[in-house]
C-alpha positions as MATLAB code, in Angstrom:
seq = 'MKKLVEEGKIKYIGLSEASPDTIRRAHAVHPITAIQLEWSLWTRESEEEVIPTCRELGIGIVPFSPLGKGFFAVGPKVAESLTENDFRRTVPKFQGENFEHNKTAYERVKEMAEKKGCTPSQLALAWVLHQGKDVVPIPGTTKIENFNENVGGVFVSLTPQEMAELEKIASLIKGERYSEAYMKQSWKYANTPPLSSWKAS';
ca = [
      28.597  -17.428   91.436;
      31.318  -18.186   93.970;
      29.021  -20.797   95.500;
      28.523  -22.397   92.103;
      32.302  -22.665   91.669;
      32.581  -24.231   95.168;
      29.761  -26.683   94.295;
      31.655  -27.718   91.100;
      28.819  -26.563   88.832;
      30.991  -24.021   87.016;
      34.755  -23.664   86.836;
      35.329  -19.946   86.216;
      33.667  -16.597   86.517;
      33.773  -13.879   83.909;
      32.039  -10.487   83.596;
      30.922   -8.338   80.633;
      30.665   -4.616   80.400;
      31.850   -4.307   84.045;
      33.211   -1.041   85.453;
      36.641   -0.985   87.174;
      34.901   -0.671   90.542;
      32.656   -3.662   89.926;
      35.600   -5.740   88.695;
      37.524   -4.986   91.878;
      34.631   -5.730   94.134;
      33.824   -9.024   92.342;
      37.497  -10.083   92.229;
      37.731   -9.534   95.992;
      34.912  -12.067   96.492;
      36.187  -14.643   93.928;
      38.921  -14.434   91.315;
      37.541  -13.232   88.007;
      38.977  -15.158   85.052;
      38.001  -12.884   82.180;
      36.359   -9.599   81.310;
      34.442   -9.194   78.060;
      34.598   -5.625   76.695;
      34.469   -3.785   73.442;
      38.003   -3.039   72.067;
      39.118   -2.388   68.519;
      40.574    0.281   66.286;
      37.033    1.591   66.270;
      36.395    1.687   70.041;
      39.184    2.326   72.539;
      37.624    3.864   75.617;
      38.269    0.706   77.705;
      41.979    1.525   77.533;
      41.449    4.345   79.993;
      40.421    2.342   83.083;
      39.026   -1.126   82.395;
      42.005   -2.765   80.686;
      44.585   -1.317   83.258;
      42.346   -2.722   86.001;
      42.288   -6.153   84.346;
      46.023   -6.218   83.966;
      46.646   -5.073   87.533;
      44.494   -7.954   88.801;
      45.678  -10.570   86.251;
      42.337  -10.907   84.511;
      42.091  -12.057   80.927;
      40.634   -9.672   78.321;
      38.075  -10.779   75.796;
      37.323   -8.062   73.289;
      34.007   -8.306   71.489;
      33.314   -6.379   68.214;
      37.056   -6.361   67.394;
      36.118   -5.471   63.791;
      34.185   -2.318   64.769;
      30.713   -3.858   64.462;
      31.596   -5.082   60.947;
      33.091   -1.798   59.772;
      36.561   -3.194   59.221;
      35.213   -6.452   57.790;
      32.990   -4.927   55.074;
      33.939   -1.314   54.989;
      31.516    1.586   54.602;
      29.057   -0.556   52.630;
      28.186   -2.345   55.914;
      25.766    0.573   56.507;
      23.855   -0.317   53.323;
      23.027   -3.844   54.559;
      21.674   -2.879   57.989;
      18.052   -3.918   58.525;
      15.560   -1.472   59.979;
      15.818   -2.949   63.435;
      19.631   -3.330   63.464;
      20.818   -1.385   66.529;
      23.894   -0.213   64.656;
      21.621    2.299   62.872;
      21.597    4.178   66.248;
      25.413    4.093   66.637;
      26.798    7.680   66.122;
      29.902    6.284   64.312;
      27.596    5.044   61.526;
      25.790    8.375   61.165;
      26.184   11.605   59.187;
      29.438   13.477   59.260;
      30.953   10.885   61.629;
      30.436    8.075   59.074;
      31.772   10.120   56.193;
      34.862   10.918   58.293;
      35.295    7.245   59.364;
      35.383    6.087   55.726;
      38.780    7.784   55.503;
      40.087    5.623   58.338;
      38.825    2.506   56.621;
      40.564    3.451   53.349;
      43.796    3.825   55.176;
      43.451    0.439   56.819;
      42.540   -1.078   53.491;
      45.579    0.478   51.831;
      47.814   -0.782   54.602;
      46.309   -4.274   54.383;
      46.889   -4.415   50.643;
      50.588   -3.618   51.178;
      50.819   -6.469   53.760;
      48.926   -8.969   51.626;
      46.041   -9.375   54.024;
      42.470   -8.194   54.336;
      41.362   -5.105   56.352;
      39.607   -7.381   58.880;
      42.754   -9.468   59.377;
      44.768   -6.306   59.936;
      42.207   -4.925   62.413;
      42.193   -8.295   64.253;
      45.995   -8.441   64.250;
      46.055   -5.005   65.923;
      43.917   -6.352   68.733;
      45.913   -9.564   69.057;
      49.170   -7.537   69.251;
      47.905   -5.833   72.453;
      49.135   -8.694   74.565;
      49.046  -12.404   75.370;
      46.194  -11.743   77.788;
      43.930  -10.672   74.902;
      41.641  -13.085   73.119;
      39.186  -11.347   70.686;
      35.882  -12.904   69.752;
      34.846  -11.650   66.304;
      31.268  -12.724   65.488;
      30.351  -14.253   62.147;
      27.648  -16.419   60.573;
      29.600  -17.552   57.527;
      32.453  -20.090   57.383;
      34.341  -18.028   54.864;
      34.389  -15.075   57.190;
      35.445  -17.364   60.045;
      38.388  -18.632   58.019;
      39.362  -15.059   57.114;
      39.299  -14.069   60.750;
      41.557  -16.973   61.702;
      44.031  -15.584   59.142;
      44.437  -12.539   61.421;
      46.446  -14.655   63.821;
      49.196  -14.946   61.216;
      49.542  -11.233   60.480;
      52.670   -9.852   62.128;
      52.934   -6.175   62.820;
      56.075   -4.172   63.432;
      56.224   -1.386   65.963;
      56.091    1.089   63.106;
      53.000   -0.536   61.695;
      51.330   -0.570   65.126;
      52.149    3.138   65.437;
      50.554    3.799   62.017;
      47.385    1.939   63.044;
      47.309    4.012   66.216;
      47.266    7.156   64.073;
      44.472    5.708   61.948;
      42.425    4.749   65.019;
      42.728    8.293   66.304;
      40.799    9.503   63.200;
      37.614    7.600   64.190;
      34.779   10.000   65.131;
      31.556    9.446   67.065;
      30.454    8.018   70.372;
      30.490    4.247   70.948;
      26.675    3.997   71.314;
      23.615    6.200   71.342;
      22.795    7.840   74.656;
      20.241    5.219   75.468;
      22.632    2.316   74.788;
      25.495    4.033   76.678;
      23.459    3.734   79.845;
      23.958   -0.114   79.537;
      27.719    0.226   79.188;
      30.383   -0.209   81.874;
      30.495    3.536   82.486;
      27.014    3.271   84.092;
      27.372   -0.246   85.438;
      28.638    0.175   88.931;
      27.001   -2.328   91.292;
      25.149   -0.413   94.007;
      27.003   -0.504   97.393;
      25.758   -3.154   99.841;
      24.650   -0.343  102.170;
      21.969    0.606   99.621;
      20.526   -2.921   99.312;
      17.133   -3.621  100.879;
      16.135   -6.984  102.244;
      12.976   -8.327  100.616;
];
């Protein structure tokens, strides 16, 4: 990738689902511009190591699934619209007692959004946007009305007290980020093997 930059074929290099160790090793070879990771009221494990590493190195943060895989956009009824092959059916947060528990968190976000005159998705996006100027979330959508609603999240201002309240709500979320099989594809298991272990073909 560094060679491609030097040849003028690409301008920047970004990584997705990279562990702190991989980020440091890659950044030592060529400056990394951005790290894509999952970060939302729904999923906050990246705050432990990945985000501090990005900020130490001056790397931009690009959160995907900032609406909790649609949970804060649609609410609990999102589970009713999942097709048989939708991987979210395997996500522990959408299952059993976890899901029943997480409905309470959504209701609190919805109540807070109503008081502020915005939608739950706009409030959830505002929380991500308020994490810092180095954060640029990428909510996914296939409908223009949802796109327009997401853009509205930029204009939702949150006070320190409101941020603290959302922190409390986020702490209510139960369940692992992914199923055990999917977790093996996450940054926690994504360290690049050391060069000493590589074998020449």
